[in-house]
N, C-alpha and C positions, 0 to 999 in steps of 0.2 A: 498525527499519523506517523507511521515509524519511520524512521529516519532511512531506511533503505526500502520500503515498500512504495514509498511516494518520494521516496526519501532518496535512494540512490537514482531514480529518475530525476530528481530535481536538483541533484549536485551540479555545480559548474565543472567545466571541463578540467579546471585546474584543481579543483576538489578530487576529480576522479583520478588524476595524476598522482595526487597525494595519497590516496588510498592505495594505488598500486603500488607506491614506492614502499609502504610499511607492510606489504603482505608477507606473510611468513609460511613456507611450506611445512605442513606437518606429515611425517612419515608414520605408518601404521601398518602393520603386518596382520593383524587380526581384525575381525568384526567386532563391534561394541558388544556388550554383554547380549545376548540373544533372548534373555529371559526378561530384560527391562528395556522398554523404549523411553528413553530420556529426551524431553523435547525442550528447546530453548525458546521462551515465549515471554511477551510483555504483559505484565499483570493488569494494566489499565486500558488497553487498547482496542476497543470494540470499533469494527466489526470483526477484527484478528482474533485476538484472545484476551481474555481477562482471568484472574484468580478464580471467579465463579465457574469458569470453563464453559463461557457463553458464546464464544466466537467462533467463526467458520474453521480456524485453524485448531480449536479444540475438537471439534466434530471430526476433521480429517484424522487428527492424531488418534482419537478414540477408533476410528475405523482401521487404522494401520496396525495400532495394537491388538485389536480382535484378529485381524488376519494373521498377525505374527503370533498369536497366543502369548503376549507378553505384557506385563504389567505397565502401566503408563504412569511416568512420573515427569514433573516439571522443573526445569530451572528458571526461576523468573527474573527478569531484568529488564528494564525500560528499554525499548528500541530507539537509541540515540547513540552517539558518538561513545563507543567503548562496549557496545551490545555483544559483538562477537568475542573481543577479547576477555569478557567476563564471563561468557556461557560457552559457546562451541569450542574455543581454544583455552579456557581455564581448567586447569589440570587439578584434580581432587582424588586423594586417596589412591594414587597409582593409576587413575583414569581421568576421564574428564566430566566435567558437571552435566553436560548434555551432549548429545549426538545428532541432533535434527533440527534444523530451521524450516518451518513449513511454507515461509514465502519470503523468497529473495528474487531480485532481477535476474534475468537471463545475463550470464557473464559477469556476475558479482565478483569484484575483485578480492574480497577477503576471504573467500570460501570456495570450495569446488560445487558448481551448480549441477543439478539433475536436469533431465528432460523438462521442458517447460509443460505447464499443465493448464495454464490459461493465459488469456491476452484481455487486457482492459485499457481504459484511457482517462484521460481527465476529462470533466464535466463543466459547462457553463451551467450553473444552477440560479434558479430564482422562484419566488413563490407565486403560483398561478393566481391571477385575479388582483393583482396590486400593481398594474399600468405596464407590464411588459409582456402581454400575453401575445402581441403581435410579432414578438422575436421569435422565429422559428429555425434560424441559423444563428451560432455564435457571432458570426462577422455582423450580424445586423446591429447589434448593441452600439458598435462604434459610430454606424450610420446615424443612429437616434441621436447619439450625442452631438455630431455634425449639425444636426437638424435644431439643436437648441435643447433637448430634453435633459433634464438633470438627473444623473444617476450616480449613486454611490456605489462605487464597486470595491466590496472588500476582498483583500488579497493578502496571503501570506507573503512574507517579506523575502522569500527566496524561491527560486524554482522557475521552470518553463513559462509558467502563466504569466510573470513580469514581462517576459520577453514579446509574448502574444500581446498583452496590453500596450505596449510600446507600439507595434505593428497596426494595432486598432485604434491608435490614438486616444486611449483611455488613461494615460499616466495622469493627468490632471484630475481625474475622477476617483483616484485609489484611495480606499482608506485602509492604511496598513494593520497587519496583525503578525504577531510573532509566529515563525514557521515551527519553533521548538521553545516552547515556554519553559520557563525555569521549574514548574511543578510537573513532574512526569505524569500525575494523574489527569492533567488537562489534556484532553484530544485537540489539536488545533484545527481538524477538520470539523469535529462536533461544535467547537467554539463558532466558526462560521456560520454553520447552520442555525445554531441559536440565534446568532446576530441576525440573520435573515427572518427568522420566525418573528423576532422581537420588533423588526422593522427599522433596525439601526443602520442596515445596508440594504440595497435593492438586488444585487447580484453578486455572485462570487464563483471562482473555480476552485473545484475541489476533487481530488483522487475518486474515481469511479466507485470503488468498493465502498468507500465511506460514504458518498454521496448516495448510493443505491441502498444502502442498510437504513440509514436515517429517513430517506423518503418512505421507505415501507413503514416505519414506526411512526412518523408523523401522519400518514394516510389514515391509520387507526383513529387518530384524533381529529381528522376531518381537514387536515392541512394538505394540499398538493404541492409537491415540487416538481417544476420543470426542469429535466436534465438534458442537455443538448452536448454531444460528444464533440471535443476538439478534435479536428483532423491534422494529421501530419502534413507537412509541406514538402514535397519531395524535392523542391529547389532550394530549401534551406534547412540543412540538417539540424540547426538549432532549434527550429519549430518542431520538435518531436514530442507527442503527448501519449503516443500507445506504446505499451510496453508488454513484453511477453514475460510472465513469472514462473519461477521455478522453485524447486526447494534447495537447501543448502546443506552439505557436510564438509567434513575437514579435508583438506588437501592429502592425497596419498592414499585415503581408505576407498580404494576402487571397488572392492567387494561390497562393501556397505553401500556404496553409490549405487551400484549395479542393483543391489537388492531393493532399495528405495525406488529406483527406475522401473522395476518390475511391479512394484505395489503402485505405482502411478498408472502404468500401462494396464494392469488387470483391474483396477479399480476406477477406471476413467468415467464411467456413467455415474456412480456413486459421489464422485468428488464434484462432478458437473452439477449434480443435483442439490449437492450441499451449497455450492456457490450461489445457484439460483434461489435457494431457500433465503439466502442472506442478501439477496437483491445486487449481488454483483454484475455489472453490466459486462457481458462477455462479447468479446470481438472477434469474428473469425480472423485467424492470421493471415 
């Protein structure tokens, strides 16, 4: 999963401070070239985007290009450390390689964020019919372990899910997986889904858009995933799992940001339907 789609949500407080420290303000007096919509995107990261333009970000980009009467072009780069530096802030031929990131967390440190356009959360995920059907709330998983049930709990090696597992008494059951594999073509969320289906783990926690997308794909194959949303704990700010998502442009490009905000507002229902088509679990703010 992209480093700031699930990514900034999963960063530690120290990492966020580091990102803030390296933020650079870019001034710009003009809108990007109005005849071309240049989008920064990951070439391998469904359900967000890929080079075959099969992701929800691709669909939204196509919608915006149509509304703007502009040609759509992409700058492809894996969404990991260095993504913004090598795309949105990378200069090329007197301009920039791309002008819009379709998905970024609200208040993203490395770029100016637009109005938010959807809210989603992390999901506890397991395969129906494999011994966990009695679990109807995420917190029930820890209670089953206390009662002696053996559960292999696959988990990324960074993120808020680690802290949730600690509070639920599940640390001894964790099967660790890399949150950012060396191969950019490998989706950490998809890998956890594959491990679930293969029976190598019994349950996991995955970012909602990734879980929802692959749940839809697997249902066509007769495999049903149960997805239970993790809830924020108002008394513990570190136990936060629900995030509002926006788009991102360069700092200083106020006119362009306003235009993108208008596109989001004027096409709100179309965008919502695209997200639903991809199985993104939408949470009311």
